[in-house]
C-alpha positions, 0 to 999 in steps of 0.5 A, spaced: 331 495 215 335 491 209 333 491 202 326 492 205 326 487 211 326 488 219 332 484 220 330 484 227 324 481 226 327 475 222 328 468 225 336 465 226 335 461 219 332 467 216 339 471 218 343 465 217 341 466 209 343 473 209 349 474 213 356 473 208 351 472 202 348 479 202 351 483 208 357 482 213 361 486 217 369 487 216 372 488 222 378 494 224 382 490 228 385 484 224 386 480 230 378 480 230 377 478 223 383 473 221 386 469 226 393 469 226 394 462 227 390 459 221 391 460 214 387 465 210 385 460 204 382 456 210 379 461 213 376 464 207 373 457 205 371 456 212 366 462 211 363 461 205 362 454 208 358 457 213 354 461 208 353 456 203 352 448 205 350 447 198 357 448 196 362 443 196 369 444 199 372 444 192 367 449 190 368 453 196 376 453 195 375 456 188 370 462 190 376 463 195 381 464 189 378 468 186 376 473 192 383 474 194 385 474 187 380 480 186 383 484 192 391 482 188 393 477 193 395 472 187 394 464 187 401 461 189 402 455 184 405 451 191 399 452 195 396 458 196 393 457 203 401 456 206 400 463 208 398 465 215 397 472 217 402 472 222 407 467 226 404 463 232 410 467 235 408 473 234 400 472 236 403 469 243 400 461 240 407 458 240 411 455 245 
């Protein structure tokens, strides 16, 4: 049950509206929640757009910047999305 709704009876479309917007899971293992090779900002924008199809890429990017600021990660003037969660070599992705 979530806010009076039985989640087990909802269809995929109804669940998609709830996931990310109203309910979500935060994995304890950082490798399960952020891919170490992709830019952090890009991953946040992708998640936002997956759960809100009406939001433009620019709006999702602005929201991602806001979310990062709320948790104490400032927007860098020279490309905030350049930060990776880890180096490709550290995650075993580099040749």
